[in-house]
C-alpha positions as CSV (number, residue, x, y, z in Angstrom):
1,M,20.0,-9.7,-8.3
2,D,20.5,-7.2,-5.4
3,R,18.1,-6.5,-2.7
4,L,18.2,-3.2,-0.2
5,R,16.6,-4.1,3.4
6,K,15.3,-1.2,4.9
7,P,16.3,-0.4,8.7
8,H,13.5,-2.7,10.8
9,G,11.9,-1.0,14.2
10,K,9.1,-0.2,16.3
11,G,6.9,2.7,16.2
12,T,7.1,6.0,14.2
13,I,10.6,5.8,12.1
14,M,13.3,8.5,13.9
15,A,15.0,10.7,12.2
16,E,18.1,9.5,11.8
17,T,16.5,6.2,10.1
18,E,15.2,8.3,7.9
19,E,18.1,9.2,6.6
20,L,19.8,5.7,6.9
21,L,16.9,4.8,4.7
22,K,17.2,7.5,2.2
23,K,21.0,7.1,2.2
24,R,20.6,3.4,1.0
25,L,18.0,4.1,-1.4
26,I,20.5,6.6,-3.1
27,E,23.0,3.8,-2.7
28,S,20.8,0.8,-4.2
29,A,19.9,3.6,-7.2
30,N,23.7,4.0,-7.8
31,K,24.7,0.4,-7.4
32,A,21.8,-0.6,-10.1
33,Y,23.0,2.6,-12.6
34,H,27.0,1.5,-12.6
35,N,26.6,-2.2,-12.2
36,N,23.7,-1.9,-15.3
37,C,21.4,-5.0,-13.1
38,Y,18.6,-4.4,-11.4
39,T,18.1,-3.7,-7.5
40,F,14.8,-3.9,-5.7
41,T,14.2,-2.7,-2.2
42,S,12.4,-5.1,0.3
43,F,8.1,-4.2,0.9
44,L,8.2,0.0,1.9
45,G,5.0,1.1,3.8
46,E,3.4,4.4,2.6
47,L,5.6,6.5,5.0
48,E,8.8,4.6,3.6
49,Q,7.4,5.3,0.4
50,D,7.3,9.2,1.2
51,L,10.8,8.8,2.1
52,F,11.8,8.0,-1.6
53,F,10.1,10.4,-3.0
54,Q,11.4,13.1,-0.9
55,I,14.8,12.4,-2.7
56,E,13.4,11.3,-6.2
57,K,15.3,14.4,-7.4
58,E,18.3,12.8,-6.4
59,I,18.2,10.1,-8.4
60,S,16.6,10.9,-11.5
61,F,19.5,9.4,-13.7
62,I,18.2,6.1,-13.0
63,P,14.6,5.1,-13.6
64,Y,12.2,3.1,-11.2
65,L,9.5,1.0,-10.8
66,L,6.7,0.3,-7.4
67,F,4.8,-2.6,-7.6
68,G,3.5,-4.9,-4.9
69,G,2.1,-7.5,-6.6
70,A,-1.0,-6.2,-7.7
71,T,-1.8,-2.9,-9.6
72,S,-3.8,-1.8,-6.1
73,S,-1.0,-3.0,-3.3
74,E,-0.1,0.0,-0.8
75,R,3.0,-2.3,0.4
76,R,5.2,-2.0,-2.5
77,M,9.0,-2.7,-3.8
78,I,10.9,-0.2,-5.4
79,R,13.2,-1.4,-8.6
80,F,16.2,0.5,-10.1
81,G,16.5,0.4,-13.8
82,S,14.0,-0.5,-16.7
83,E,14.4,-2.8,-19.7
84,E,15.4,0.2,-21.7
85,L,18.6,1.1,-19.6
86,F,19.6,-2.4,-19.3
87,G,18.7,-4.5,-22.5
88,Y,17.0,-6.9,-20.5
89,E,13.8,-7.1,-18.3
90,E,13.6,-8.9,-14.9
91,A,10.8,-9.4,-12.6
92,F,9.9,-8.2,-9.1
93,P,11.0,-10.7,-6.4
94,I,7.7,-11.4,-5.3
95,A,5.7,-14.6,-4.8
96,C,2.3,-15.0,-3.6
97,I,1.0,-17.3,-1.4
98,L,-2.8,-19.0,-0.8
99,V,-3.5,-19.8,3.0
100,R,-6.4,-21.8,3.0
101,P,-8.2,-23.7,6.3
102,L,-7.5,-27.5,6.1
103,N,-11.4,-27.6,6.3
104,Q,-13.2,-24.2,6.1
105,K,-16.8,-25.8,7.4
106,F,-15.0,-25.3,11.3
107,A,-12.9,-22.3,10.2
108,D,-12.1,-19.4,12.2
109,Q,-13.2,-15.9,10.1
110,F,-9.8,-14.9,10.1
111,T,-8.9,-10.9,9.9
112,H,-5.9,-9.0,7.9
113,R,-4.9,-9.2,11.6
114,D,-4.9,-13.0,12.1
115,F,-2.9,-13.6,9.0
116,L,-0.5,-10.7,9.7
117,G,0.1,-12.2,13.5
118,A,0.9,-15.7,12.1
119,V,3.1,-14.7,10.0
120,M,5.2,-12.4,12.3
121,N,4.8,-15.2,14.7
122,L,7.2,-17.6,12.7
123,G,9.5,-14.4,13.4
124,I,10.1,-12.8,9.7
125,E,10.3,-9.1,9.5
126,R,7.7,-7.2,8.3
127,S,9.8,-5.9,5.4
128,E,9.4,-9.4,4.2
129,V,5.8,-8.9,3.8
130,G,3.6,-7.4,1.4
131,D,-0.5,-6.7,1.4
132,I,-2.4,-9.4,2.9
133,M,-5.6,-9.8,1.4
134,I,-8.9,-11.9,1.8
135,M,-11.4,-13.9,0.0
136,N,-13.5,-16.1,0.5
137,N,-11.8,-16.4,4.1
138,E,-8.6,-17.5,2.2
139,G,-5.8,-15.3,2.8
140,Y,-3.4,-14.2,-0.4
141,L,0.5,-12.8,1.1
142,F,2.3,-11.0,-0.7
143,V,6.3,-11.6,0.3
144,T,9.7,-11.5,-0.9
145,E,11.0,-14.5,-3.2
146,N,13.1,-15.7,-1.1
147,M,11.0,-15.7,2.1
148,S,7.6,-18.3,0.1
149,D,9.1,-21.3,0.6
150,Y,9.8,-20.3,4.6
151,I,6.4,-19.3,5.1
152,M,5.0,-22.1,3.1
153,M,6.8,-24.8,5.1
154,H,6.0,-23.2,8.9
155,L,3.2,-21.8,8.5
156,D,0.3,-23.9,9.6
157,Q,-1.7,-22.3,12.2
158,V,-3.7,-19.2,11.4
159,K,-5.3,-18.1,14.8
160,H,-6.9,-22.0,16.1
161,T,-7.5,-23.0,12.6
162,H,-4.7,-25.6,10.8
163,V,-3.7,-24.1,7.5
164,T,-2.5,-25.4,4.0
165,C,-0.4,-23.0,1.6
166,S,1.0,-23.4,-1.6
167,R,2.0,-20.7,-4.6
168,T,-0.7,-18.9,-6.4
169,D,-1.4,-16.6,-9.2
170,V,-3.2,-13.4,-8.2
171,P,-6.8,-14.1,-8.8
172,R,-8.1,-11.3,-11.1
173,E,-10.7,-10.0,-8.4
174,L,-7.8,-9.1,-6.3
175,M,-5.5,-8.0,-9.0
176,H,-7.1,-5.3,-9.8
177,A,-9.5,-3.3,-7.2
178,S,-12.8,-3.2,-6.9
179,L,-14.1,0.5,-5.9
180,S,-17.1,1.4,-4.3
181,E,-18.5,4.2,-5.4
182,I,-20.5,6.8,-3.6
183,C,-21.4,10.5,-4.0
184,V,-20.5,13.4,-1.4
185,T,-20.8,17.3,-1.5
186,A,-18.3,19.4,-0.2
187,A,-17.8,22.9,-0.3
188,S,-15.2,23.5,-2.4
189,K,-11.7,21.0,-3.2
190,R,-10.1,21.1,-0.3
191,L,-8.9,17.6,1.0
192,D,-9.7,18.6,4.5
193,G,-13.2,19.3,3.9
194,I,-13.6,16.4,1.3
195,I,-12.3,13.5,4.7
196,S,-13.8,14.9,6.4
197,K,-16.9,14.3,4.2
198,I,-16.3,10.8,2.8
199,Y,-15.7,9.3,6.6
200,G,-17.9,10.9,8.4
201,L,-15.4,13.4,10.6
202,S,-15.1,16.4,12.0
203,R,-13.3,19.1,10.5
204,N,-11.1,19.5,13.7
205,T,-10.6,15.5,13.2
206,A,-10.3,15.6,9.7
207,L,-7.1,18.4,10.2
208,T,-5.5,16.1,13.3
209,L,-4.9,13.5,10.0
210,F,-2.6,16.0,8.6
211,S,-1.0,17.2,11.2
212,T,0.0,13.7,12.7
213,K,1.2,13.0,8.9
214,K,-1.9,10.3,8.2
215,V,-2.9,11.3,5.3
216,F,-1.4,10.4,1.5
217,V,-2.0,11.5,-2.1
218,N,-0.7,9.7,-5.1
219,G,1.7,7.6,-2.2
220,R,3.0,11.1,-1.4
221,Q,2.3,12.4,3.2
222,T,1.1,15.4,2.8
223,E,0.2,18.3,5.6
224,N,-1.2,20.3,3.4
225,N,-4.8,20.0,4.2
226,S,-6.0,22.9,1.7
227,Y,-4.9,20.6,-1.3
228,Q,-7.1,20.6,-4.4
229,V,-8.0,17.5,-5.3
230,K,-8.1,16.5,-8.9
231,E,-10.1,13.8,-10.7
232,Q,-7.6,10.7,-10.5
233,D,-6.3,12.0,-7.1
234,T,-5.9,8.3,-4.6
235,V,-5.9,9.8,-1.4
236,S,-4.7,7.5,1.6
237,V,-6.0,8.1,5.5
238,R,-4.1,5.7,8.0
239,G,-7.1,4.3,10.3
240,Y,-9.7,5.1,7.7
241,G,-8.5,3.2,4.4
242,K,-8.1,4.7,0.9
243,F,-10.2,6.2,-2.0
244,Q,-9.8,7.8,-5.3
245,I,-11.3,11.0,-6.5
246,L,-13.4,9.6,-9.9
247,A,-15.2,12.8,-11.0
248,L,-15.8,16.5,-10.0
249,G,-19.3,16.9,-11.0
250,G,-21.5,20.1,-10.6
251,I,-22.7,22.7,-8.6
252,T,-25.8,21.8,-6.1
253,K,-28.2,24.5,-5.9
254,K,-27.0,25.4,-2.0
255,G,-23.6,26.1,-3.7
256,K,-21.5,22.4,-3.0
257,L,-19.6,21.3,-5.5
258,Q,-20.6,17.4,-6.4
259,I,-17.7,14.6,-6.2
260,K,-18.0,11.2,-6.9
261,A,-15.3,9.2,-5.6
262,G,-14.3,5.3,-5.1
263,I,-13.5,3.2,-1.9
264,Y,-11.2,0.4,-1.8
265,G,-11.7,-3.0,-0.2
266,N,-13.7,-3.0,2.7
267,T,-13.7,0.5,3.9
268,T,-16.8,2.0,4.2
269,G,-17.7,5.9,2.7
270,K,-20.3,8.0,4.4
271,G,-21.5,9.1,1.3
272,E,-25.0,8.5,-0.7
273,K,-23.6,5.0,-2.5
274,L,-24.4,5.2,-6.1
């Protein structure tokens, strides 16, 4: 199994780093095709996945699949190759680690940042860690297979709380994201207006999100604020959350479009809850 590591750095990915990542993705795709074996990237964030989509046509000769441990994962690996092409199947090298307090009664209340900080303090690169989900004050960490034993051996404290780590299957509740349905009305199907309505933002604030490259539609970064949404579109807005367009309904008496959206996770929309 060959795994591709993405360039590691802080802040916004610079142009030269973007080109390097694109080059290495193409090299990994070529290696899978010519060696007749799967290759995998490490975990990629939304911006890095968008860079992949920019070169998608250049590697159309090889099938690929994105997966991050759960169907709703935002940080995902790319696997180049398929069972149809190679004649065999190979699972993604992803492990799920359950991190739970030794004594829940006296444990701190954990956030995503708490678990991520504890893992990063072990000296592990961000690309080795996928999504972190929390349920009942316990953390479910998706990590690369080759780092799983190291994390389980050394991660013994989160904030001021001592914890224990073990491998686990992904709970059904986390494998498929739960959506909180809300209903909003907008002047049209334009994405900027819908984002404004869902998160209670001014139109200017919503427009800024596009120019600062914080809006993603179906995994692809977009600066097209006038994009016309479709049913089943998944929209991610960095700093605010993620939602899916569930239904585009009728027109109200005031000429507004009725839109039913599903809000992912713990983020909260501003529409009327259903």
